[in-house]
C-alpha positions in Angstrom: -95.7 -245.8 -62.6 -92.5 -244.9 -64.3 -90.5 -241.6 -64.1 -87.8 -240.3 -66.6 -85.4 -237.5 -65.7 -85.7 -234.5 -67.8 -83.6 -231.8 -66.4 -82.0 -230.4 -63.2 -81.3 -226.8 -62.5 -79.2 -225.3 -59.8 -79.6 -222.0 -58.0 -76.7 -220.9 -55.9 -77.2 -218.2 -53.3 -74.5 -215.8 -52.9 -73.9 -213.1 -50.2 -72.1 -209.8 -50.8 -72.3 -206.3 -49.6 -72.6 -205.1 -53.3 -75.9 -207.0 -53.9 -79.2 -205.3 -53.2 -80.6 -207.0 -50.1 -77.1 -208.3 -49.6 -77.8 -211.5 -51.6 -78.2 -212.8 -55.0 -79.1 -216.1 -56.7 -77.2 -217.2 -59.9 -79.0 -219.9 -61.9 -77.4 -222.7 -63.8 -79.1 -225.1 -66.4 -78.0 -228.5 -67.7 -76.8 -229.8 -64.2 -76.2 -233.6 -63.8 -79.3 -235.7 -62.7 -78.4 -236.2 -59.2 -75.4 -233.9 -57.8 -73.8 -235.0 -54.5 -73.4 -232.6 -51.6 -69.8 -232.3 -52.3 -70.2 -231.4 -55.8 -72.7 -228.7 -54.9 -70.3 -227.3 -52.3 -67.4 -227.3 -54.4 -69.3 -225.7 -57.5 -70.9 -223.0 -55.2 -67.6 -222.1 -53.6 -66.1 -221.8 -57.1 -68.8 -219.4 -58.3 -68.3 -217.4 -55.2 -64.6 -217.0 -55.9 -65.4 -215.4 -59.3 -67.4 -212.6 -57.7 -66.1 -209.7 -55.7 -66.1 -210.5 -52.0 -68.8 -213.1 -52.5 -69.7 -216.0 -50.1 -71.7 -219.0 -51.1 -74.7 -219.5 -48.6 -76.3 -222.5 -50.3 -77.8 -224.1 -53.3 -81.4 -224.8 -54.5 -81.6 -227.8 -56.9 -84.7 -228.4 -58.9 -85.2 -231.7 -60.8 -87.9 -232.3 -63.5 -89.0 -235.8 -64.2 -91.8 -237.0 -66.4 -94.2 -239.4 -65.0 -96.2 -242.0 -66.8 -99.1 -243.9 -65.5 
């Protein structure tokens, strides 16, 4: 069985009083194949700084691979 990477997507979860329910997820496409925890933390913190009083709570990484039998 062989797998081939196709794409990786990232969802950064932000908290802020100005969001409905207090949280919002910002989605990003075209992420590197296997981002490190340090890369995810730095990127999420940078995105939070762009918002008004936002705090990064975490990130969701989704990787798609094609598998052949």
